[in-house]
C-alpha positions as CSV (number, residue, x, y, z in Angstrom):
1,M,-15.2,9.6,-3.5
2,L,-14.8,6.6,-1.5
3,V,-14.2,2.7,-3.0
4,N,-13.0,-0.3,-2.1
5,F,-10.0,-1.7,-3.8
6,G,-11.4,-4.7,-5.9
7,D,-12.7,-2.9,-8.9
8,I,-9.9,-0.5,-9.3
9,L,-6.9,-2.7,-9.5
10,K,-9.5,-5.0,-11.7
11,V,-9.0,-2.3,-14.4
12,A,-5.2,-1.7,-13.8
13,Y,-4.3,-5.3,-13.7
14,R,-6.5,-5.9,-17.1
15,N,-4.4,-2.9,-18.8
16,N,-1.2,-3.2,-17.3
17,Y,-0.5,-0.2,-14.9
18,A,-1.1,-0.3,-11.5
19,V,-2.7,1.9,-8.4
20,G,-0.3,3.3,-5.9
21,A,-1.0,2.2,-2.0
22,F,0.3,6.0,-0.3
23,N,0.6,5.8,3.4
24,G,-0.4,8.7,5.2
25,Y,-0.9,9.3,9.2
26,N,-2.6,12.7,9.6
27,Y,-4.0,15.5,8.2
28,E,-1.3,16.5,5.7
29,T,0.1,13.0,4.5
30,F,-3.9,12.5,3.8
31,K,-4.5,15.8,1.7
32,G,-1.2,15.4,-0.4
33,I,-2.0,11.9,-1.2
34,I,-6.0,12.7,-2.3
35,D,-4.6,16.0,-4.1
36,A,-2.0,14.1,-5.9
37,G,-5.0,11.9,-7.2
38,S,-7.4,14.7,-7.9
39,E,-4.6,16.2,-10.0
40,T,-3.2,13.6,-12.1
41,G,-6.9,11.8,-12.1
42,M,-6.1,8.7,-11.6
43,P,-7.3,6.7,-8.6
44,V,-5.3,6.5,-4.8
45,I,-5.1,3.8,-2.4
46,L,-4.8,6.1,1.3
47,A,-3.4,3.1,3.4
48,L,-3.3,3.6,7.2
49,G,-0.6,1.0,8.4
50,A,-2.0,-1.0,11.6
51,K,1.4,0.8,13.5
52,Y,0.1,4.4,12.9
53,L,-2.9,3.8,14.9
54,K,-1.7,5.5,17.4
55,N,-1.2,8.6,14.9
56,M,-4.7,8.3,14.1
57,P,-7.6,5.9,15.1
58,L,-9.5,4.2,12.5
59,S,-12.9,6.5,13.1
60,T,-11.2,10.2,12.6
61,A,-8.8,8.3,9.5
62,Y,-12.6,7.2,8.0
63,A,-14.1,10.5,8.7
64,L,-11.2,12.4,7.6
65,A,-11.3,10.3,4.3
66,K,-14.8,10.8,3.6
67,S,-14.8,14.4,4.2
68,M,-11.8,15.0,1.7
69,G,-13.4,12.4,-0.7
70,E,-16.7,14.2,-0.9
71,E,-14.7,17.0,-2.4
72,S,-12.6,15.0,-5.0
73,E,-13.5,13.3,-8.0
74,T,-11.1,10.5,-7.9
75,L,-11.3,7.3,-6.5
76,I,-9.7,6.7,-3.5
77,C,-9.6,3.6,-1.4
78,L,-8.9,3.9,2.3
79,H,-7.1,0.7,3.4
80,L,-5.9,-0.8,6.7
81,D,-2.4,-1.7,5.7
82,H,-0.1,-4.6,7.8
83,C,-2.5,-5.8,9.9
84,S,-1.7,-9.0,11.9
85,D,-4.6,-8.3,14.7
86,L,-7.9,-9.9,13.6
87,D,-9.7,-7.5,16.0
88,T,-8.4,-4.6,14.3
89,V,-8.9,-6.1,11.0
90,F,-12.6,-6.3,11.9
91,R,-12.8,-3.2,13.7
92,A,-11.9,-1.3,10.2
93,I,-14.4,-3.3,8.6
94,R,-17.3,-1.5,10.7
95,A,-15.5,1.8,10.7
96,G,-15.9,1.9,6.9
97,F,-12.5,1.0,5.3
98,G,-13.1,0.1,1.5
99,S,-9.9,-2.7,2.2
100,V,-8.0,-4.4,4.9
101,M,-4.5,-6.2,4.5
102,Y,-4.8,-8.9,6.9
103,D,-1.2,-10.0,7.1
104,G,-0.3,-13.8,8.1
105,S,2.9,-14.2,6.9
106,A,4.7,-14.2,10.0
107,L,2.2,-17.7,11.0
108,P,2.7,-20.9,9.6
109,Y,1.0,-21.5,6.5
110,A,-2.2,-23.7,7.7
111,E,-2.9,-20.5,10.1
112,N,-2.7,-18.2,7.8
113,V,-5.1,-19.7,5.7
114,R,-7.5,-20.2,8.4
115,N,-7.6,-16.5,9.6
116,T,-7.1,-15.2,6.2
117,K,-10.4,-17.5,4.9
118,L,-12.5,-16.0,7.9
119,V,-11.6,-12.4,7.4
120,C,-12.6,-12.6,3.6
121,Q,-15.7,-14.0,4.2
122,I,-16.4,-11.3,6.9
123,A,-15.4,-8.8,4.9
124,H,-16.9,-9.5,1.3
125,A,-20.2,-9.7,3.2
126,C,-19.2,-5.9,4.1
127,G,-18.6,-5.2,0.5
128,V,-15.0,-4.7,1.8
129,S,-11.6,-6.2,-0.4
130,V,-9.0,-8.2,1.5
131,E,-5.1,-8.2,0.7
132,A,-2.9,-10.8,2.6
133,E,0.8,-12.0,2.2
134,L,2.4,-15.1,1.0
135,G,6.5,-14.9,2.0
136,S,8.1,-12.0,3.4
137,L,10.6,-8.8,3.1
138,A,13.2,-7.6,4.8
139,A,14.5,-4.2,6.5
140,G,15.9,-1.8,4.2
141,D,17.9,1.2,5.0
142,R,14.9,3.7,7.1
143,S,12.4,1.2,7.6
144,H,9.7,2.5,9.5
145,E,7.6,-0.8,8.6
146,G,9.9,-3.4,9.4
147,T,13.1,-4.8,11.9
148,A,16.4,-5.7,11.9
149,A,15.2,-8.9,12.0
150,D,13.0,-9.2,9.3
151,V,14.3,-12.1,7.1
152,E,13.3,-12.0,3.2
153,A,11.4,-15.4,1.9
154,Y,10.2,-15.2,-1.7
155,T,7.0,-16.5,-2.5
156,E,6.5,-19.9,-3.8
157,P,4.4,-19.9,-6.5
158,A,2.5,-22.8,-6.4
159,L,1.9,-21.9,-2.9
160,A,0.5,-18.5,-3.8
161,K,-2.0,-20.3,-6.0
162,Q,-3.2,-22.8,-3.6
163,F,-3.1,-20.2,-0.9
164,V,-5.6,-17.6,-3.0
165,E,-8.0,-20.3,-4.2
166,A,-8.3,-21.8,-0.5
167,T,-8.8,-17.9,1.0
168,G,-10.5,-16.1,-1.8
169,V,-8.5,-12.9,-1.2
170,D,-9.0,-9.8,-3.7
171,A,-5.3,-9.2,-4.2
172,L,-1.9,-11.4,-3.0
173,A,0.8,-9.4,-1.6
174,V,4.4,-11.3,-2.6
175,S,8.0,-11.3,-2.1
176,I,10.5,-10.9,-5.1
177,G,13.2,-8.7,-3.9
178,T,11.9,-6.1,-2.7
179,V,12.3,-4.3,1.0
180,H,10.4,-2.2,3.6
181,G,12.6,0.8,3.5
182,L,15.0,2.1,0.9
183,Y,17.5,0.3,-1.0
184,K,21.2,0.1,0.7
185,A,22.5,-1.8,-2.6
186,E,20.9,-2.5,-6.3
187,P,17.7,-4.6,-5.3
188,N,17.9,-8.1,-7.5
189,I,14.4,-8.6,-8.0
190,R,13.4,-11.7,-8.7
191,F,10.5,-11.6,-12.2
192,D,11.1,-15.2,-13.0
193,I,9.5,-15.6,-9.5
194,L,7.1,-12.8,-10.5
195,K,6.0,-14.7,-13.8
196,S,5.2,-17.8,-12.6
197,I,3.0,-16.9,-9.6
198,N,1.0,-14.4,-12.2
199,K,0.8,-17.0,-14.4
200,L,-0.6,-19.4,-11.8
201,V,-2.7,-17.1,-9.7
202,S,-5.5,-15.0,-11.3
203,V,-5.6,-12.0,-8.9
204,P,-4.3,-8.7,-8.8
205,L,-0.6,-9.0,-7.4
206,V,0.7,-6.4,-4.8
207,L,4.5,-5.3,-4.3
208,H,5.7,-3.5,-1.1
209,G,8.6,-1.8,-0.5
210,G,8.3,0.2,-3.8
211,S,10.2,3.4,-1.9
212,G,13.4,4.1,-4.0
213,L,12.5,1.1,-6.5
214,A,14.1,1.9,-9.9
215,E,11.7,2.7,-12.8
216,K,12.6,0.2,-15.0
217,D,11.7,-2.6,-12.1
218,I,8.3,-0.7,-11.3
219,L,7.4,-1.1,-15.1
220,G,8.7,-4.7,-15.2
221,C,7.0,-5.9,-12.1
222,I,3.8,-4.0,-13.3
223,A,4.5,-5.9,-16.9
224,R,4.3,-9.1,-14.4
225,G,0.8,-8.7,-13.1
226,I,1.8,-6.0,-10.3
227,A,-1.2,-4.0,-9.6
228,K,-0.7,-2.3,-6.4
229,I,2.7,-0.6,-5.3
230,N,3.1,0.5,-1.9
231,V,5.0,4.1,-0.9
232,N,6.0,4.8,2.3
233,T,9.5,5.6,3.5
234,E,10.5,8.0,0.7
235,I,7.7,10.4,1.0
236,S,8.2,10.6,4.8
237,V,12.5,11.3,3.9
238,Y,11.5,13.9,1.2
239,A,9.0,15.8,3.6
240,V,11.2,15.6,6.5
241,E,14.0,17.0,4.2
242,K,12.0,19.6,2.6
243,T,10.8,20.4,6.1
244,T,13.9,21.1,7.7
245,K,15.1,22.8,5.4
246,L,12.5,25.4,5.2
247,L,13.1,25.7,9.1
248,A,16.7,26.5,8.5
249,A,16.2,29.4,6.4
250,D,12.5,30.7,7.8
251,Q,10.4,30.3,10.8
252,P,7.1,29.9,8.9
253,H,3.9,30.0,11.0
254,F,2.5,26.9,12.0
255,S,-0.5,27.0,9.5
256,E,2.1,27.9,6.7
257,L,4.2,24.5,7.2
258,S,1.6,22.4,7.2
259,L,0.5,23.5,3.6
260,N,3.9,23.2,3.2
261,Q,3.7,19.3,3.7
262,V,1.4,18.8,2.4
263,D,2.9,20.5,-0.8
264,Y,5.9,17.8,0.1
265,V,3.7,14.5,-0.6
266,K,2.0,15.3,-3.0
267,E,5.3,16.0,-5.0
268,I,6.3,12.3,-4.5
269,V,2.6,10.7,-4.6
270,K,2.2,12.1,-8.4
271,K,5.9,11.1,-9.5
272,Y,4.7,7.8,-8.4
273,I,1.6,8.0,-9.9
274,A,3.1,8.4,-13.2
275,F,5.2,5.7,-13.0
276,F,2.4,3.4,-12.0
277,S,0.1,4.4,-14.6
278,R,2.5,4.5,-18.0
279,Q,1.6,2.0,-19.8
């Protein structure tokens, strides 16, 4: 069933595990993500990035998630991911999304605070959870969310505390060395920064750039307050590679191809759910 992410993240935060936020943008990705949650008995965050609204409008995403959610007993949160446009955030709230990420990380700090606080006031009045971001991630290999111009800026712990208290956000995305996309080299995860943020901040923390991250790093992040981890690129890379091999070996009916792609998505999502829920 559809929920906001406030309650499921609080439970994960208290019990030292993380909930996966998996990007979906069509029927096959939505179905694969929700089926993975149903088969593992774990909640999932179904994330529709603002850049994928050309694939699926907000109203269609909600209708599809609602229909699939009614057929599943798992907790599903439909989440608007990485959105810097206030109008789109407010439209997602009206459309029925359970959570929204207002991303003002590229703005001056004071403007990010002001806009995020406004989003929280409106979203909370509608029973919707809010994620925000402080700091910024660089783009890795095959990134579909960032650009080569993106510069990594670590989140400052003291500023994170100030930001959370000033805005009232339900979850905070932090920058500690992960990247959008796949890693070109061994990542240097700043566990020291994350530990400091977690000591000062009382809300669940979010890690973007989960694709390809080593299990030891994932577990280390969860132990230091990360309760939501985003995965996008690896789902896409795996599904495209498997689809390419299938088409090279056979010429399936389009309907059969669709069913196979659901399974490809589900395989990667289940893999990460197993990592994230290990306590």
